[in-house]
N, C-alpha and C positions, 0 to 999 in steps of 0.2 A: 681587544676588538672582537666582536662576534663574527663568525663566518656567516656568509650570506644565507646558506641553507639553514643555519640555526635560527637566524632572525625570521626567515620565512616560516619555519615550522612553528615557532612560538606564535607568530602572528596568526597563522591559520588555525592553530589550536584555540587561541583566545577569541577569534572571530566566530568560531562555532558556538562556544559557550555564550558569547555576547548575543548572538542571534537568538539563542534559546531564551535569554533574559528579555530581549525586546519582544519576542513572541508572547511570552507570559504577560508582559506589561500591556500588550495590546488587548487582552481580555479583561484585565482588572486595573482600575486606576489607582496608582500608588499614593501613599501618604508623603507629604513633604512637611517641612517646618513652616507651615502656612501662616503661622502667627506673625511672621516677619513681612508678609506681603501687604502692600498698600490696599486698603479697602476703598477703592475708587473706581468709577466707570472709565476714568481717563488713565491710560497707561503712562507710568512714570519710570524713570530709571531705577528708582527704589523698588518698584514692583517686579523688576526682572533681575534684581541683585542676587548673587549667589547666597543660598541659605546656609547659615552656620548654626551650630548648636549654641554657642555662647551669644550669638546675636539675638536670641530670644530674650536675653536679660539686659539688652542695651536700650534703655528708655531715652529716646532722642528728644522727648518733650520736656526734659528737665535738665537744668544746668548741672546738678549733682545727682548721681544715681547710686543707689545702694539696694541691691537685690540679692536673693539667694534661695537656697532650699535646704531641707533636712529630710533624709529618708531613713527609715528603719526597715530592715529586711530580715525575715526569718526564712531560712532555707533548710530543707532536708536533702543532704548531699550524698551521692555515692562515695564510699570511703576512699576511692582512688582519685577523686577530683583534686586536681592540683599537683598530682605526682606522676601524671602520665608523661611518657617520653614525648618531647616536642609539644607540650601542652599549650592550650590557649590560655593566656593570662586572665584569670577571673578576679579582678580587683574589687568588684562589688559584692563578692561572696566570701564566706570564711575560707581560710586557707588550711593547709595541712598542719596538723598539730606536731610540734617538735618533740613531744613526749611519746605520743602513740604512733606517729608516722602515718596516720589516716586522717581523713577530713571529717571533723565532727560537725553535726548539724547544730544550728544555733542562730543567734542574732548577729547582725553587723550593721553599723551605721555608715551613712555617706552624707556629706554636707559640702556645700560650696557657697562662696561669697563673691559677689561681683560688685566692684566699686569703680566709679568713673565720673567724669565730668567734662565740661567744655570750657576750659579756662579762657580760651580765645575763640572768637567766632571762626568756625571751620576747622578747628583743631580739637580732637577729642582724645581722652585717655581712658584706659580700662585696665584694671588689675583683677585677675581671677585666681582664687585660691581654693583648692579642694582639700577636704579632710576625709581620708579613708582609713579606717582601722585605727592605727596608732595616732592619737591626737597630737603627739609630739613631733610628727613628721608630716606637716602640711606640704602639699604639692603646688608650686607656683606654675599654673598652666598658661597664663597670659599676663604680660605687663607691657603694654604697647601704647603708642600714640598713632592717631590717624589724622591725616591732613587732607582736606578736600582741595584738590588742585583745580578741578573742572566740574561744573554742574551743580554747585551748591544751591544756586537760586533757580534750579529747574533747567529745562532744555532737553535735547535729544541725546545727550552724552554726558557721562560722568567719569571722573578719574580721581583715585585716591592713592596716597602714599601711606603705607603702614610700616612702622619701624619698632623693633623691640622683640619681645617674645610672644609668639602666637601659635595657635594650632596649625600643624602642617596642613596646607590647603589642598591636599591630594584627595580627590574623590569626595564622598559624602558620608564616610563611616565614623567621623569623630563623635557623632551623637551617641554612639554606643557606650562611650565612657561616662555619660551622664545618666544617673539613676532616674532622672525625671523623664528622659526620652527613650531609654532602652526599654522596650516593651517586655523584655524577659529577664532583665537584670544581668543574665549571663551574656558574655560577648560571643559573637559568632566567630567560627574558625577563620572565615575569609577576612574579617577585620583584625583579628589578633595574631595571625600566623603568616599571612602572605606578604604583608608590608610591615615596615618598622612599627612596633606597637607603642601607643601613647607617645607619639612624636610631637614635641612642641619645639618648633623651629625658633632660632634666634638669628634675626637678620632683617631684611627689608622686603617689601612686597608692593608692587604696583597692581592695582585692581580697578576695573572699570566696567561700565555698561553702555550699550548703545541701543536706542530704539530704532527698529527697522520696519515698523508697520503699525497698524492700528492695534493689533493684538500679538505682536511678536517683537522680541528683542534678544540680545545676547550679552553675555558677560564674559570677562576674560581676566586672567591674572598671570603674573610672572613673579616668582619669589626666589630670592637668593639668600642663603644663610650658611651658618657654620656646619650644618649637617648633623647626623646622628651616628653614634659609634657602632650600632648593631641593630638586629631585628628584635632584640630582647627588651622587655619593658623596663626592668630594673636599670639597665645600662642607659636607656634613653631618658628616663625621668631624672637621673642624676648626672648625665653626661653631655648635655647640650648647652650648658651655660658658658662653656669655653670651647675654643676651637682646638680639636686634637690634631689637625693638620692644616696646611695652607690651602687646601682645595675646598671649593664651595659646592654645596648641593643646590641644584637648580630645579625648580618645580614650576610647571605650567599647567593651566587648565582653561578650557573654553567651554562655555555652557550656552545652550539655546533654550529660551523661555517662551512658551506659548500660553497666552492668557485669553481664553474665550469663555466657554461655559464652565471649564475647569482649569486646572493648572498643570502644565507638562513642563518638566525640566530634564533636559538631556545634556550630559557633560562628558568630557573625555580629558583624562589627566595623564601627564608624563612627568617622570622625575629621574634625575641621574645625579650621582655624587659619589664621593669617596667615604667609605665607612671607617677604615683603619689603614694605617701604614706600618710596615715592618712586622716583625715576629714578636709575639708576647708569650713568654714562657709561663705566665701566670695560669694559662689554660692548657688542658690536656690536648694531645694530638687529635683527638676525635671531636674537639670543640672548634667550630668555625671561627670563633672570636680569637683564636690563637694566630690567625693569618691575616695579612693585609688583604683588603677587599674593597671593591667598588660595587655599586648596585644600580640597576635600572628597573623602573616599575612603570606600568601603564595600565589603563583600563577605562571602560565606560561606566557611568552611573546614570540611572534613570529614575525619576519620580514623577508621579502624576497624582493629583488630589481632586476629590469631589466631595460632596456633602455626605454620601453614604458609603463610599468605598475608597480604599487606598492600597497602595503597594509601593515598596521601595526595593530597588534591585541594584547591585553593583557586581562587577566581575573584574578581578585584578590579576595581573601577571607580573612576576618579578624574577630577576636573575641576580644572584650575588656572585660576582666573579672574584675568585680567590688567587692569591699568590703563594706558591710553594705548598699548597695543600694536597691531600690525596686525590681530590677531584678538582678540576679547573673551575667549576661553577656549580652553584646550587640553584635549581629552578623551583619556583613555587607558583601555584595558581589557586584561585578559589572564587566561589560564587555565593552570594547571599540574596535571597528573595523573601520579602516579608509582605504578605497580603493582609488586609484588615477590612472588616465590615463595621460600620458605625450605625447605631440605633439611637433613637431619642424617645424613650418610653414616657418621660414626664410623670413618674410615679413618686410623689413625695420629694425626697432629696435626690432620687435617682433620675437625673435629667439626661444622661447619656450613658451608653454602654458600648464598648468597643471590643470586638473579638479579633484576636491576633493570631497569625500563623507565621512560621519561619522554616525555611529550608536553607541550610548552608553546608558547604564542604570546603575543605582545603587539601591539596596535595603538596607534600613537602619532601624534596630529595635531601637525604642526609649524606654526611661525608663517607659513611661506610657503604654507600651505594643503595641503601634501602629507601623506599618511598613510603611515607606515612600518610594515610588518608584518614581525616576525621570528618564524620558526618554528624549533623545536628538537625533534629526535628523538634519543633516546639509549638505548643498551643497555649493560649492565654486569654485573659479578659481583664479589662480595666474600666474603671468608672470614676467620675469626679463627684464626690459626695458633698462638696462645698466648692465655693469659687476657687480656692487655692489649696484644696485638700483632695488628694486622689488615692485610690487603692488599686492594686493589681494582683493577680494570681496567675501562675504559669507553671507548666511542666515541660522540662527540656530533656529529651531523649538523645543521648550521644552514643555513637558507635565508631569503632576503629576498623579500618580495612587495609588491604594490601599487606605491607610488612609491619604494620602497627598491631600491637597486642590488644585484644579486647579486654577492657577493664570496667568495673562498676563506677561510672562517673555521671549518671543522670541526676537531675536536679528538680526539686519542687520548691517554688518560691512564693512567699506572701510578702508584699511590700506596701508601706504607707508613706506618702510624701506630702509635706507641707511646703509651700513656696511663699515668698514675700518679695 
């Protein structure tokens, strides 16, 4: 149990950063996954639904759906990328060579397949598989069924039950794991270090929407599942198919959707659960995974979209409470802000050009009492050269501060993506 003054200090700290995020978003309209919104003058529950990355590939107009994408990336990497202490997991970029111990520049592919259907009216299934790096190790990201309980035929309210394996519904950062949606290919520190990385929950979720006015509605969800074993990507990809303890992780999010001349989505997420129980001698004394732990995370996310400008922002705070460790808890927090400007030159095949920017940071307390801060600044551009063929180029400058050692880990990326 957290002491009251600890909860208040974390809340005030997060409120200050959240206020900065909201202030920035007041000047520039953020990008959302606007392709999922209903193109209609009449507000519907679907048009105020929570946007998800995998939802872009859910074709509700067909009884059977088969979609996907393939991306080829070439990156020029700082030699220490992937070997930093407390590093951000960069699954879409080449990793550290086991022979040389440094990160070689080169090519890497990413692909995903989305299969689904509606075998019974109102009941849909989706299977999502990702192929990153080793083709022999595909990642099952989703395998779920969704049952429309309320609002299938319209109305002012909708409610669905989702069961199976699905992306953790905390915040709006899951898009960064998709090479089609991550504007810079590299993950931001706030998405990869502050909350459990690449977390695909196994459990059940109730999710719904309510229309509250001509151009306003809200969405909500509550999910209960097996939980995740740690904040580490490798543990989470392989460790959520079964339950490591009898405790459940509960996640909730509420979002407010405004639909007028543009689209504004403001959400707030909270999650709490048990990561591990007991002591594991597999890990060293300095590794948090050695100790039993619970975690709590919360934070706002905001996105607004318009025809020519966009910005996405989220701020997360988490606490990992440990049992029998050198420190009673590990605190983390981080912010990501991504503005963009969209142009429509209509020059031959060049029909759109988007300029992207990103600022992100994460602060992470370690068991030895040191705090690592990672900063990321990025600039990029993307264009769609055909209906389902896109290109992007970006440069990501990374810096370490506080107790983290500065290392060469900046990135230059060229990427080509085809979707079907």
